[in-house]
N, C-alpha and C positions, 0 to 999 in steps of 0.2 A: 252759554256756548250755543251759535247759531248751528241751524241744520247742517249745514254747510259742514261748518266745522267738524261735527258731529259724524259725519259722511266720512269725515279723510280720517277720523282718529280711529272710527270702526275698521276701514281698508286695512289700518296701518295695524290694528293689534290684530285684524284677521291675516296677514301677511305675518308680525311675529310669530301667532301660533303654529302657523303651518311650518315657520323655521325653527321654533322652538320644541314641536313635541305636536300632539292632539289633543285636542279639548275632552274633557269629561264624557260628553253622551257620545262621540266617538267611539272612547275607547269602552264602554258599557259596549254598547253596538259590536266593536269589535269583539271582547271576551264572549258575549252573549251568545250571540252568533255562532262564535266558531268553538266554544264550548259545546254549544247540543249539539254543533254538525258531528263532532268528534265523537259525541258521546252515541251519534245515530250510527256511525262509520265503526267504530269498534263495535258496536254488535254485528254489521255487517261481516268486517273485515276478521275476526277473529270470534265472538261466542256464538254464529251462524256455522262456524266452521266446527265449534263442537258440538250444535246442538245437531248439525248431521252427520259428526264422530260417532256420538252417543246412542243417537235414534234413527238412522237411515243407513249408515254406512261407513264401517274405520277404511276402505280403500281411500289411501290420500291422492291419489289420481283422481277422486273426487273433487277434493278438497280443491285439486288447482284448476280444474274445469268449473266449478264454480268461482275461483276467482278468477282466472280468467276471462269467462263470457260477463261477468261485470264489467268485468276492464275498459269490455269491448264499448258497453252497452253507454259508463260513462262517461268515457272519452267521447263520443258521437253527441251524446248530450251538451259537454262542455263548450263543444265546437259550434253546434247548432244555436245551443241559446245565449253563448257568448259573443255571437257574430251581431244573430239578430239584435240584443240589447245594445251595442253599436250602436244599427241601425235606426232602432228609437228611440236612444239617447236615454234610456232608463232601468234602473237596475233595481228597484227596489220590488215593483211589482212579481218579477221571477224569483224572486225570494221568499216572498210573504206566499206565495200561490205553491211555488215549489216546496216549501217545508212544512206547509200542511200536508201535502199528498205525501212526501216524503214519511211522516209520523203515519197515517191511515196505513201506506204499504208496510210499513216494516212492523205496523200491529198484525198485520196478517200472518207471519212470517210461524206464530203459533198454533196454523191450523191445518199444517201440514205435517205430515208427518207415516210411519209406518206402525199398522197396530202390532203390539208384541215385542217392539224393537227387534234390534238383526237380527239378534236369533232365532227368534219364531217367523219373520217376514219371509216371501216368497221372492222371488227371484222378479217375477212380475210387478206385486207389490213398491220391493223396492226400486223397480226404475223407474214407477209411475212418481213415486214421487222425487227420483232425483231430479226427472224432466221440471216438474212440478218447483221445485225447489230453484232450479237456474232460470225458471222463465220467472218467476215472481221475483227473483235478487235481480236478473235484467231491468224490469220495470222499477223499480224500490231506485237503482242504482240510476235509471234516468232521471228521475226527476230529483232524487239529492243531488247530484253532478252538474245538473241544472242550474242548482239554485246556490250552491255550494260553492264549488270550484267555478262555475261558467259565471254568473254575476254577480255573487257574492267576494270572491278573491279579486274582481275585476274593480269592485268596488272601494274594497281594502287599498287598492293600488293606488285609485285616484283620491284617496282620504292621507294619504303616508308623501312622503318625501325623502331623498336619497339621504337624509341627515337623519333619519329616524326606522327606517326599516331594518334594522338588524335587532333595534327592539322592540319595534312591532312582529317582526316572524319569527324574533327567540317566543316571545309567549307565545304565537299563535304555536309555533314548534309543540310547545310542553302540552297544548289541548287533547294533543290524543292521550297523553300520560294522565292527565288530572283527570280526562272523561274515563279512562279502563280505570284509575282509584275508585270514583264514586261507585262503580258500576260492582267493585269485586268488593265495597264498604257495605253498599246499601242492597244489594243485588245478586250475588254472587250465592247467597244461600238458596233463592230459589233455583237455580239452573241446578244446584248438586239437588236439589229435591225433585228434580223433573219439573215444575212447574212453569215449561216454558211459554205456556200460553199468556201465563200473567206476566212474565217476564218483559214479552215483544210487548205486551198491550202496555205495560207501563211508557216503555222506550218511546212507543211509539204516539203516546200521550202527550208525551214532554215535547218531542219534537213538532208535534202538529200548532200547541200550544204555542210554544217558540215561533210559529211563524207569523201566527194573530200579533205578539206583542211586538214582531217588530212592523208589521203595520204600523202599530202608535208612534215607536220608538224610535226607531231609525229615519235618517233625515235623504233626501236623495241626493246625490255626488250631482255635484254644480260643475264640474272641473270634464264633464262625458263630451270627450270632440266625436262627432256624427262620421261612420265613416266612410270614404268615397265610395261611389259604385255602385254595382247591384249586388244584390243578398249572396246569389252562390258566390263573385268574387270575393267578400267578404269574408265570407267560411274558409275558403280553400286560399285565401294571399298568402299567408303565410308558410305553403307549404312551395309557393314557387322558388325558383333558383336566382331569380332576379333579387327576390325579398331575402334570400340567406345572403348573397354577396353583397347585400347592402347594409347588413346587419351580423355581423360575424361575431361579435361578442354574444349576442341573444341565441345563438346558438350554442357554440362552443359551451355556454353556462348550462345551457339546456343539456347537452350531453353530460355533464357533468355531474347535473340532477338525475338523468335515466340512470348511471351507472350506482349511484348511490341506491336507487330504487332497486333495481335489481339485486345486491346484496343485500338489501333490507328484506324484499319479497321472499328470500331464502329459508330463512330461519323464522320471520312474523307469522305467518297462516300457521305454525304449528308450535309457536312456547309457550302457549299454555299447556299442552299435552308436554308436552319436554319434560315441562319441568312437575306437572302432577302425574306421569306417568313416567319417564324413562328414568329422572333423579327419586320421585319417587318419596317427597316431599308434601306431605299431607297439607302442612301451613302453606300452600303454594301460595295461596293470597296475600300473606304477611312479607313472604319473599318479593312477591312483587309491586306490593305497597311501599316497603319499604325501598324498593329498586325507583318507583316511579316521584316518592316521594323528593329524594336527593337528587336523580335526574332533572326534574324539574327546576330544582332551587338551581342548580347550576349551569342550568341553559338560559333562565333569564337572567343570572349573573354576567354569563358569557355575550349576552345578548347588547351590554353597554360599551365590552371590547372590540366584540365585530363593529359598530359603528364607531371607533374609536383609531381602529389602524386599519381597517378597511375590508371589505369581503374577500379581493382577491389576497391579502396576505392570513386569511385565518381561513381559508378552505383547507390548506393542507393540515395543518395543526391540529384542528378539527377533528379531519378524517382519520391522524393516524389515533387518535385516542377512540374515536371507532373500529379501528383494527385493533390495537391493543387490549379492549374487552372484549370484543371477538375471538380473539386467540387466548382469553382469560375464562371464555366460558365452554371452553371445549375442556378445561381443567376442575370446573366446578365440581363438584361431588356431594356437599354439604351444604345449609343454608347460609351461613355466613359466608361460605367463599362466593355463591349464588348472587345474594347483595352486592356484592363488593363487584363480582364480575359484570354481571348485569347493570349495574352503576353507570361501571366505566362507560359498557356499551352504550345504553342507550343514552346517555349526556353524549356521548361523540353523534350516536344518529342525530340527535335535535338540534345539536348546535352545527355539523355539515347540513345538513334539509335547510335550517334557517340560514346559513350564510349564500345557500346556493340561490334558494327560493329571493333572498332581499337582491341580489346581483341579479335573478328575470327579473325583478321588477325595474330595475333604475334602469336596466336593457331596453323596456316596453316600451315601444312608439306609440304615443300618445292617442293617437288617430283610430291605432285598431289595440285597445288594453282588451276589451271582452276576447278579440279573435287570439288574441296570444294565451289565454287562458287555455282554449284548447292543445295550443301547439305547449304547455308545460305539463297538459292531462298523457299528454303523448308521452313525454319524458317521466314523468314522477308515476302513471298510473299503468295505460295502454302495454307499452312497450316492458318494464319489468315487473305487471302481472299476468302477459301470458310469456315470460321467459325464470323468473323467479323461481316460483313455485312448482313447475316444473323439473327443474334443476334442484330444489328440496327434494320433492317428492322422490324422482330421481339416486338421491344420495340414501334416502330415507330407506328405500326397495332396497337399494347393492346393500347395506347394509346387515338387510333383512333382520332388523333385534322385535322380540315377541314378547310377550307377555299373555298369560291361560287368566280367563275370566269365564266363571259358571258356564264349561264347557266352548267356550269360544276363543279361538288364537286370537290375539288383535295385534297388530303390526304398530311400533314406537318408531317416532324421530331420535335422530342419533345426535350425537356432538356434533360428527363430522359436517355437520350442518353450518354452524360456526365457522368451520375455516374457510371453507369452501368461499359464504359470505366474506370473508376477510380479502382471499386472495381476490378477488372480486373487487372490493372496495381501494385495493393499492390502484387498479385501473386510474382512478379518479386522479393522480398524476398527469396524467397524457392532458386531458381537456385543464386542467391547472398551470401546467409550464405551455400551454398552446396560448392561454388567456395574455399570459405576461410578454409573451411574442410578438402578441396583436397592436397595434398602434393603438392608441385612443382615438376611442368615440366621440362625437358630442352629445352632448343629453340627448339621452330619449324622445324626453321631453320637447326638445326643438328641433327633431331629428326625426317628422310627421312623416306620413304617406304623401301626404299632403302643406306647403306650406301651409307655416303656424300663423293663425290670423293675430292682423294686427293691434296690441291690447290697448284700450283707452289711454288717453293722454287724463291723468288725472289733475283734476281742477285748481287752481291756487287758492289760496285761501282771500 
């Protein structure tokens, strides 16, 4: 075979691979970076809350403040780094450097605390610790989101096609569950024993090492289209009314993502505390492990269904599964019921999230992939984390359910938070029906902010 023929064969193979799926190296990058990123986020989103609850303050408002502050930092980072990576036409450097810094900052959480625990701590010491942990969390969230949400998610969009995004996003959707399962199985004993410095140190080291691995394993995206205009215009392009009017499906889908995110943030920050303290299930790790394994299996299998029937048709059934699980969680009082209800709830959350996320990728303009990650962060993180945790905290405070430990009265989460979350999730029907009413748009890859560059003519044999 001549070099000319080999080039044609290679080009055909590449097109075939992109049409039917993704290569092994791409899958490896998606799984490794996706999993370790979610391992670090699980520590920040859930175990950091437990750390604060156990060592600094039991006030649920402190957890809500922590979540909301990190959400602002994460969103700004994604907008800034996502748009900058569009401008320079590279994702890999931001991922490598970001993961390394992310890991180092995660390890430093263990150095923050209050001597003597919450019972003996003075109000000044508690206040100082709260300020320190919030500030450190914001800095960590900036690097983590810049690397994971800004650069890595843009890379995933460019490494996938509408035909396989349901599968890819269903796999990415289970990564938080797998990450939590790893933490419960390998590290939960450390948190129970109060070995927080060792816990944060190990997770931080793993995250930083992943950045080094990405340097050698990850391939830079070859489909990046550099964004036109100035850098500032790239950052704020997605907030312009003209762009919203030009891409209504993108923004209506983001609205669905936002509703799902608010619903999740009503209960997720308090979930471990609820199972451990409210349901008083000592073997809560078994409950969570069972839920995560079963929900992950359902989510991966559901990804193929999403690709087969279409994302628009899959959104409402997935959300209905989520709502069913949330309602059942309000009734759970023993381990078995909690496992069943939790599995339905988590599977619904993952499938609805994967469906909406894949739909956002389909509607993403090819010259603004990084910028759209900032919009996605506003919908998935900023707005949900500014609203959801405070709704959850208000429900918990209003229920006023407490227990006493070593003379200290502690407030615990209430099952009402699941019912409130279900009520919010019902609102997904609004953007879902809106999407059905919208006329079909051209493929986002062929409707960018600037004309699609002409494709080179393939030479004849």
